[in-house]
Backbone as CSV, one residue per row, in Angstrom:
resi,resn,N_x,N_y,N_z,CA_x,CA_y,CA_z,C_x,C_y,C_z
1,UNK,-17.325,-46.454,-16.997,-18.049,-47.096,-16.103,-19.214,-47.513,-16.626
2,UNK,-19.753,-49.213,-16.340,-20.804,-49.648,-16.931,-22.040,-50.103,-16.334
3,UNK,-22.953,-48.733,-16.727,-23.782,-48.282,-15.640,-24.830,-49.901,-15.901
4,UNK,-24.577,-50.434,-17.164,-25.913,-51.726,-17.169,-25.302,-52.877,-16.704
5,UNK,-24.064,-52.877,-16.030,-23.647,-53.839,-15.242,-24.169,-53.687,-13.789
6,UNK,-24.485,-52.751,-13.131,-25.002,-52.356,-12.032,-26.386,-53.671,-11.854
7,UNK,-25.841,-53.933,-10.382,-26.995,-54.973,-9.957,-27.295,-54.206,-8.979
8,UNK,-28.661,-53.674,-9.600,-30.006,-52.372,-8.957,-30.567,-53.310,-7.680
9,UNK,-31.094,-52.665,-6.572,-31.603,-52.847,-5.834,-31.009,-53.528,-4.592
10,UNK,-29.389,-53.180,-4.966,-28.635,-53.591,-3.919,-27.912,-52.546,-3.190
11,UNK,-27.043,-52.806,-2.114,-26.915,-51.640,-1.436,-25.031,-51.698,-1.177
12,UNK,-24.677,-51.865,-1.914,-23.131,-52.271,-1.901,-22.203,-51.055,-2.642
13,UNK,-21.006,-51.369,-2.780,-20.377,-50.228,-3.693,-19.999,-50.783,-4.900
14,UNK,-20.028,-50.123,-6.008,-19.904,-51.162,-7.304,-18.909,-49.781,-8.071
15,UNK,-18.602,-50.274,-9.312,-17.596,-49.195,-9.880,-17.981,-47.647,-10.684
16,UNK,-19.394,-47.852,-10.239,-20.033,-46.535,-10.547,-20.609,-45.563,-9.284
17,UNK,-20.222,-46.029,-8.390,-20.506,-45.748,-6.932,-19.525,-44.404,-7.126
18,UNK,-20.426,-43.252,-6.745,-19.633,-41.584,-6.690,-18.471,-41.656,-5.207
19,UNK,-17.156,-41.307,-5.798,-16.688,-41.415,-4.219,-17.169,-39.860,-3.710
20,UNK,-16.518,-40.409,-2.309,-16.911,-38.774,-1.187,-15.555,-38.462,-0.451
21,UNK,-15.244,-37.219,-0.699,-14.175,-36.521,-0.375,-13.815,-36.905,0.803
22,UNK,-12.820,-36.940,1.477,-12.293,-37.114,2.866,-13.316,-35.958,3.432
23,UNK,-14.053,-36.456,5.170,-14.454,-35.626,5.801,-16.035,-34.970,4.979
24,UNK,-16.420,-35.491,4.361,-17.658,-34.951,3.490,-18.859,-35.354,4.066
25,UNK,-19.768,-34.852,4.206,-20.755,-35.421,5.140,-22.244,-34.835,3.878
26,UNK,-23.032,-35.911,3.681,-23.935,-35.453,2.601,-24.117,-36.586,1.634
27,UNK,-24.359,-36.549,0.599,-25.147,-37.401,-0.354,-24.494,-37.221,-1.966
28,UNK,-23.929,-38.094,-2.899,-23.508,-37.957,-4.035,-24.111,-39.101,-4.986
29,UNK,-24.798,-38.709,-6.309,-25.183,-39.507,-6.947,-24.185,-39.693,-8.215
30,UNK,-24.554,-40.946,-9.214,-24.052,-41.032,-10.617,-24.801,-41.870,-11.467
31,UNK,-24.976,-41.371,-12.787,-25.612,-42.105,-13.460,-25.233,-41.786,-14.584
32,UNK,-25.607,-42.348,-15.601,-25.229,-42.861,-17.062,-25.263,-41.658,-17.814
33,UNK,-24.197,-40.733,-18.881,-24.496,-40.007,-19.711,-25.949,-39.786,-20.654
34,UNK,-26.040,-40.970,-20.789,-27.318,-41.231,-21.968,-27.970,-43.042,-21.739
35,UNK,-29.320,-43.077,-21.706,-29.966,-44.217,-21.806,-30.573,-44.167,-22.663
36,UNK,-30.713,-45.418,-23.528,-31.768,-45.621,-24.423,-32.810,-46.716,-24.074
37,UNK,-33.891,-46.056,-23.961,-34.857,-46.621,-23.335,-34.862,-48.275,-23.936
38,UNK,-35.722,-49.545,-23.207,-35.430,-51.021,-23.910,-34.227,-51.287,-24.079
39,UNK,-33.167,-50.928,-23.957,-31.981,-51.451,-24.195,-31.052,-51.406,-23.265
40,UNK,-31.311,-50.415,-22.330,-30.355,-49.693,-21.141,-31.221,-49.599,-19.683
41,UNK,-30.412,-49.927,-18.643,-30.570,-50.084,-17.559,-30.182,-48.178,-17.085
42,UNK,-31.247,-47.880,-16.699,-31.789,-46.691,-16.052,-30.953,-46.309,-14.575
43,UNK,-29.642,-46.942,-14.593,-29.188,-46.891,-12.607,-28.628,-45.812,-12.209
44,UNK,-29.171,-45.461,-10.984,-28.779,-44.677,-10.661,-28.053,-45.268,-9.508
45,UNK,-26.642,-44.509,-9.244,-25.924,-45.303,-7.861,-25.903,-44.273,-6.562
46,UNK,-25.839,-44.197,-5.328,-25.727,-43.118,-4.921,-24.927,-43.687,-3.048
47,UNK,-24.081,-42.703,-2.917,-23.689,-42.764,-1.730,-23.291,-41.755,-0.746
48,UNK,-23.912,-42.211,0.498,-24.070,-41.060,1.709,-22.958,-41.156,2.773
49,UNK,-22.532,-40.072,3.206,-22.152,-40.190,4.923,-22.933,-39.073,5.607
50,UNK,-23.276,-39.784,6.644,-23.994,-38.723,8.041,-23.554,-39.347,8.915
51,UNK,-23.992,-38.394,10.310,-23.309,-38.683,11.649,-24.040,-40.078,11.820
52,UNK,-23.722,-40.921,12.535,-24.596,-42.234,13.428,-25.500,-41.556,13.922
53,UNK,-25.674,-40.488,14.596,-27.190,-39.961,14.985,-28.507,-40.202,13.895
54,UNK,-27.638,-38.951,13.020,-28.997,-38.899,11.855,-29.252,-40.268,11.131
55,UNK,-28.170,-40.978,10.776,-28.322,-41.947,10.143,-29.073,-43.556,10.973
56,UNK,-28.774,-43.490,12.569,-29.532,-44.338,12.823,-30.992,-43.864,13.392
57,UNK,-31.315,-42.759,13.189,-32.577,-42.186,13.685,-33.898,-42.637,12.569
58,UNK,-33.767,-43.257,11.620,-34.036,-44.070,11.020,-34.160,-45.183,10.789
59,UNK,-35.397,-46.219,10.573,-35.356,-47.956,10.503,-34.628,-48.001,9.126
60,UNK,-34.603,-47.667,8.596,-33.691,-47.673,6.943,-33.755,-46.302,6.426
61,UNK,-32.477,-45.634,6.905,-32.540,-44.361,6.054,-32.446,-44.238,4.055
62,UNK,-32.288,-45.159,3.777,-32.111,-45.306,2.267,-33.664,-45.231,1.823
63,UNK,-34.424,-45.705,2.898,-35.996,-45.604,2.126,-36.454,-44.074,2.287
64,UNK,-35.781,-43.678,3.265,-36.291,-41.874,3.379,-35.571,-41.088,1.996
65,UNK,-34.564,-41.306,1.426,-34.503,-40.782,0.316,-34.863,-40.545,-0.261
66,UNK,-34.917,-39.384,-1.245,-36.238,-38.968,-2.575,-35.294,-38.544,-3.761
67,UNK,-35.583,-39.478,-4.837,-35.199,-39.151,-6.485,-35.939,-38.232,-7.052
68,UNK,-35.368,-37.068,-7.594,-36.017,-36.319,-8.082,-35.074,-36.255,-9.664
69,UNK,-36.247,-36.025,-10.966,-35.958,-36.212,-12.323,-36.565,-34.684,-12.564
70,UNK,-35.999,-33.795,-12.955,-36.539,-32.812,-13.680,-36.333,-32.617,-15.199
71,UNK,-37.681,-32.630,-16.034,-37.376,-32.422,-17.227,-36.822,-31.353,-17.576
72,UNK,-35.702,-31.360,-18.473,-34.505,-29.994,-18.702,-35.981,-28.973,-19.915
73,UNK,-36.615,-29.402,-20.603,-37.146,-28.761,-21.380,-38.735,-27.941,-20.600
74,UNK,-39.465,-29.132,-20.271,-40.572,-28.309,-19.408,-40.546,-28.324,-18.216
75,UNK,-39.565,-28.556,-17.123,-39.396,-28.640,-16.117,-40.088,-28.812,-14.984
76,UNK,-40.880,-29.766,-15.690,-41.436,-30.947,-14.731,-41.113,-31.890,-13.804
77,UNK,-41.180,-31.589,-12.890,-40.765,-32.547,-11.862,-41.128,-34.001,-11.595
78,UNK,-40.419,-35.064,-11.542,-40.883,-36.784,-11.354,-40.149,-36.706,-9.747
79,UNK,-41.033,-37.025,-8.749,-39.970,-37.615,-7.636,-40.687,-38.766,-6.980
80,UNK,-40.097,-39.337,-6.040,-40.474,-40.775,-5.523,-39.364,-41.081,-4.187
81,UNK,-39.786,-41.196,-2.870,-38.924,-41.725,-2.485,-38.680,-43.164,-2.352
82,UNK,-37.461,-43.343,-2.173,-36.906,-45.017,-2.056,-37.330,-45.698,-1.243
83,UNK,-38.751,-45.504,-1.161,-39.896,-46.392,-0.267,-39.247,-47.829,0.335
84,UNK,-39.129,-48.906,-0.884,-38.511,-49.844,-0.673,-37.770,-50.257,-1.882
85,UNK,-37.346,-51.397,-2.279,-36.490,-52.100,-3.381,-37.706,-51.989,-4.536
86,UNK,-38.709,-52.370,-4.471,-39.783,-52.754,-5.119,-40.529,-51.171,-5.910
87,UNK,-39.879,-50.055,-5.135,-40.763,-48.497,-5.685,-42.266,-48.653,-4.914
88,UNK,-42.381,-49.703,-3.821,-43.758,-49.488,-2.887,-43.574,-48.048,-2.073
89,UNK,-44.643,-48.018,-1.770,-45.063,-46.222,-0.906,-44.811,-46.583,0.834
90,UNK,-44.439,-47.653,1.165,-44.094,-48.078,2.695,-43.050,-46.853,2.871
91,UNK,-43.628,-46.158,3.732,-42.877,-44.623,4.524,-42.000,-44.643,5.431
92,UNK,-40.679,-44.262,5.248,-39.315,-44.327,6.458,-39.777,-43.958,7.521
93,UNK,-39.399,-44.565,8.691,-40.321,-44.244,9.633,-38.809,-44.166,11.001
94,UNK,-38.804,-42.479,11.190,-38.094,-42.394,12.720,-38.174,-43.367,13.701
95,UNK,-37.025,-43.232,13.922,-37.077,-44.003,15.467,-36.887,-43.094,16.767
96,UNK,-38.003,-43.458,17.952,-38.267,-42.537,18.580,-36.974,-42.983,19.586
97,UNK,-36.424,-44.404,19.968,-34.818,-43.959,20.356,-33.608,-44.624,19.825
98,UNK,-32.312,-44.243,20.586,-31.313,-44.288,19.493,-31.214,-45.913,19.187
99,UNK,-30.332,-46.057,17.799,-30.233,-47.518,17.613,-28.683,-48.001,18.304
100,UNK,-28.019,-47.228,18.836,-27.065,-47.409,19.636,-26.836,-46.507,20.342
101,UNK,-25.698,-46.746,21.558,-25.316,-45.927,22.605,-24.927,-44.716,22.352
102,UNK,-25.888,-43.410,22.447,-25.357,-41.862,22.172,-24.021,-41.677,22.421
103,UNK,-22.789,-41.889,23.187,-21.575,-41.982,23.153,-20.895,-42.396,22.752
104,UNK,-21.488,-43.478,21.768,-20.879,-44.019,20.784,-21.073,-43.151,19.101
105,UNK,-22.372,-42.885,19.189,-22.931,-42.342,17.817,-22.274,-40.862,17.859
106,UNK,-22.111,-40.594,18.721,-21.816,-38.914,19.080,-20.409,-38.465,17.834
107,UNK,-19.473,-39.812,17.967,-18.488,-39.451,17.055,-18.224,-40.312,15.832
108,UNK,-19.183,-41.058,15.643,-19.367,-41.789,14.391,-19.757,-41.100,13.189
109,UNK,-19.167,-41.366,12.122,-20.179,-40.949,10.470,-20.680,-42.762,9.906
110,UNK,-21.247,-42.588,9.261,-22.069,-44.090,8.902,-21.923,-43.733,7.161
111,UNK,-21.543,-44.595,6.447,-21.540,-44.735,4.888,-22.673,-45.629,4.721
112,UNK,-23.634,-45.136,3.477,-23.718,-46.217,3.132,-24.409,-46.039,1.180
113,UNK,-24.932,-46.995,0.518,-24.984,-47.111,-0.398,-26.241,-47.760,-1.061
114,UNK,-26.507,-47.031,-2.255,-27.794,-47.541,-3.251,-27.855,-47.589,-4.537
115,UNK,-28.212,-48.313,-5.107,-28.127,-48.847,-6.794,-29.603,-48.946,-7.483
116,UNK,-30.467,-48.338,-7.991,-31.466,-48.207,-8.086,-31.705,-48.126,-9.748
117,UNK,-32.863,-48.583,-10.241,-32.832,-48.639,-11.430,-34.664,-47.532,-11.735
118,UNK,-33.897,-46.357,-11.868,-34.950,-45.216,-12.054,-35.968,-45.447,-12.526
119,UNK,-36.236,-45.998,-13.611,-37.752,-46.534,-14.031,-38.467,-47.134,-12.883
120,UNK,-38.183,-48.087,-12.448,-39.053,-48.398,-11.517,-39.201,-48.004,-10.246
121,UNK,-38.837,-46.343,-10.079,-39.218,-45.578,-9.136,-40.340,-44.124,-9.893
122,UNK,-39.737,-43.995,-11.006,-40.369,-42.670,-11.514,-40.756,-43.264,-12.803
123,UNK,-42.227,-43.078,-13.081,-43.456,-43.190,-14.432,-42.698,-42.169,-15.110
124,UNK,-41.296,-42.008,-15.895,-41.286,-40.918,-17.146,-41.450,-41.521,-18.158
125,UNK,-42.256,-40.282,-18.931,-42.805,-40.563,-20.247,-41.574,-41.363,-21.023
126,UNK,-42.194,-42.116,-22.153,-41.230,-43.137,-23.087,-40.860,-42.086,-24.144
127,UNK,-40.294,-40.875,-24.087,-39.951,-40.183,-24.996,-38.523,-39.201,-24.996
128,UNK,-38.417,-38.803,-25.906,-36.777,-38.605,-26.004,-36.608,-37.260,-25.133
129,UNK,-36.042,-37.226,-23.413,-35.530,-35.779,-22.653,-34.434,-36.168,-22.389
130,UNK,-34.077,-34.962,-21.671,-33.388,-34.723,-21.062,-33.665,-33.929,-19.453
131,UNK,-32.847,-34.825,-18.453,-33.335,-34.906,-17.070,-32.088,-34.425,-16.486
132,UNK,-32.556,-33.378,-15.263,-31.262,-33.337,-14.229,-32.239,-34.277,-12.977
133,UNK,-30.925,-35.294,-12.625,-31.477,-35.884,-11.418,-30.652,-35.162,-10.346
134,UNK,-31.349,-35.654,-9.080,-30.765,-35.529,-7.706,-31.491,-36.256,-6.627
135,UNK,-31.021,-36.195,-5.655,-31.233,-36.905,-4.660,-31.439,-36.411,-3.404
136,UNK,-32.438,-36.138,-2.248,-32.052,-35.679,-1.163,-33.025,-36.481,0.072
137,UNK,-32.505,-35.828,1.167,-33.322,-36.693,2.512,-33.217,-35.367,3.200
138,UNK,-34.187,-34.816,3.619,-34.633,-33.938,4.730,-33.622,-32.751,3.432
139,UNK,-32.557,-31.997,4.210,-32.164,-30.927,4.041,-30.913,-31.051,3.251
140,UNK,-30.395,-32.284,3.106,-29.418,-32.778,2.585,-29.580,-33.030,0.764
141,UNK,-29.021,-32.479,-0.018,-29.332,-32.361,-1.174,-28.056,-32.566,-1.925
142,UNK,-28.273,-33.729,-2.919,-26.914,-34.327,-3.729,-26.603,-33.267,-4.984
143,UNK,-25.531,-33.732,-5.617,-25.029,-33.332,-6.506,-26.214,-33.231,-7.527
144,UNK,-26.477,-32.592,-8.717,-27.020,-32.908,-10.010,-25.997,-33.585,-11.221
145,UNK,-26.964,-34.901,-11.531,-26.642,-35.247,-12.628,-27.388,-34.838,-14.058
146,UNK,-26.698,-34.881,-15.196,-27.652,-35.137,-16.264,-27.915,-36.145,-17.013
147,UNK,-29.144,-36.607,-17.519,-29.151,-37.760,-18.126,-30.104,-37.609,-19.776
148,UNK,-29.716,-37.527,-20.664,-30.048,-37.792,-22.028,-31.302,-38.844,-21.789
149,UNK,-32.308,-38.764,-22.190,-33.160,-40.598,-22.212,-33.663,-40.261,-24.337
150,UNK,-33.171,-41.313,-24.382,-33.768,-41.870,-25.865,-34.835,-42.618,-26.376
151,UNK,-35.654,-42.811,-26.765,-37.277,-43.588,-26.679,-37.148,-44.422,-27.512
């Protein structure tokens, strides 16, 4: 998988998108094993599947995803929501009324994708480090991936 070829900021499946097992509800992420700052893209690709009711309870569910990087040596966490594709601070908005007919939403699952450049969201120190990355939304937490960063 070539994470340097990922088109960040889009919401489509690509060769680096993690697969979800049949019937899986939740979120998975993928990232490169190592990143050379200044030459490599620090791409994080995610996919999630939730009930339609949960997904459409947000105006944009991807904006509600929080990405977390924990420095393996110091334990220092860095976190930010994917509030928008530029790393802005606009908060995700919960809908007050359903997006779709409630009868339709009851039996449907929705899959979505995100592809981000982690350095646009997190102000990580520009030093050699190993980070444990994960994503979360409400009480749903993704898998954890480890990435070595070389300054």
